[in-house]
C-alpha positions, 0 to 999 in steps of 0.5 A: 115620408120616413119616420125621422123627425124634422127640427122645427127651426128648419121649418121656421127658417124656410116656411115656403119650402115646407108649405103643404108638405107633411112633416114629423116633429117632436117637442115639449108643449109650452102652451095650449089654448082651446077655444070653441072653433080652434085648439092650438098648442105650441111645442118647442124642440131641441133645435130651439124652434117653436111652432103652433100645432092646430088639432081637433083632438084633445089638447096635450098638457103643458110640459108633455112631450109629443111627437106629431105628423102634420101638414105645414101651412105658412098662410093659416089665417087667425084673426086676420093675421097669417101665421105658420102652423102645422095641422096635426094629422096624427099624434104618435105615441112615444 
């Protein structure tokens, strides 16, 4: 994959097309939640799209701008619900 970022809205509108693919997105952190077994944060980009990012790294702060590369999962199960997430593989320094 090249170094271009993808609009989040494009992924959200067609999650089956991107399921399992590595994508790069950037946006502003609007929420962050760290539990014992899961760390998740939500980002919103200029396309107006919002998506959840699953990470094993330290959570970014709300308001922080991030750029990440990760794998899209449109069947991630959380509390018996299937949700669309990106599994963070790399957080790119800006």
